[in-house]
Steps between C-alpha positions, in 0.01 A plus 500: 500500500246642743198490269348157445501411129191382313484145633276367222729632226808375684351150533396497133854591392642235730272231356597600146874504579519197732649259245752760383616568857535130574711449188716796601551357848596157360733634229864391527627833369414768752543879518721673753430472872255776590662559842850526356375760254394715796869513597615566141627145461435281197465146628302237310202369693508132597157447654155636414195532722142540381344784700138465612262714703184456707264605222519199265686175447678612182859630531543874466874521430833315495785582737849414369787476753850361522551243774708738710216751515222259596398579857750784545224756562166329529358160407607467225548877461381828646131560430417129477447209738455126472173373644539202734151388404495485120877522451471780244705818478255783566499876453528651848274797428363736234375765745554564872341162572729201548389174342672270749421411861654283771288204611637232732861601424434478126504774239180474298361698211157646571342249261627202699431680829138561402444140397647367826326753723151454358540120499570490875174449690654666807496837320122507456291677764138448600340847467268426792806482728620854417395755762736789422747615234816689595815621326788450745840427341649411840182345629359148515506233231278520193203342674442414865216249522460557874437874471370513142748776413617513138826695476530585129848646550616137510347405166766328288600650164420220254340686207632796303330779308336355186622150586255224402377312807470120511188363335387353832437842659295807425547865599224650715608847610807706592594779739798730456714647777776761514825310550648781713240563770249221430188711448245357259487680166242298307241230544215461745475350846702178495329347803160551337629347177629196688174459691308495171689189391351159568795288384861482620720780369872566465638853558829587330711797399424503126670823386799699622538853366762762579298656782204265547398135527182313417344235722279269298234252608476178300263204503516164330390525138231317309278247664765428756361797695172309531651172617353344813171556676330823602228617734345835593357665808159369600526197272600157629578363155862428405519485121750544216493783250388364163496648151201542271519280191340778296680813621810350670436735794542393865202405717444381854188299585377580150523879557736718295779668691495878540717718279855511631570126499761566228712668770448225754206666679249214515154598621131413455250786519742703707590214737867393474575137432746356748738220405472207738832380651627167369430320828133602489482406131588143593236498774240635256 
């Protein structure tokens, strides 16, 4: 239970068995209630639930219960929960990491939570506004725009270990911390990493282990990261990032971007490109 299975193999098996599991769930003749069997009772199941997880859209199992047992210890049973977002019965966990979170009084699976969190423009931070990074569980909110303090202890848990992230976002870097005393155990200087970004980023808790957590930095994926207009120090021009027809690589003012643009670090000959706020875009 505490070692994460091979996700690729698990997803392949699920895809191959999806039709079989759906037929089993819809069958009129059902096996005994799995909860009753735990109490040495033989009671025919009356309802069946397809069980999903955060790693793919194919069902991984079928849960058979009698009506009396539904909701007696869990939703619909211990070790499972029903997501208020997608409405599916989900596996609660495979390791120490829980795959459900509470958002706005709703119980969401991490898949739904990630999609909602990344889609909310309020959760994206301008890297130029960040002046310090702290880890204070009882401290201020995630980001204070007046002080520029980013408190990563308040990063929401919306992605699990090995969980695919939404197509609209891209991983940049991560930093791991001891979950007991908070000291950093891997990764570089987070403030420096943030300052290297030239596009809005979203910090989240993207892995929860038994004794550690990972804080990941994400940017918008694809050409969405290059949307809008950009300028750079010492240059009065406000221009969009374009793509070469021959190489499909990004350019600004006809000059190729420096290496590192894949991670959201947009620069020309060592000079960072700065995204122009929407209000100034309209004026330009």
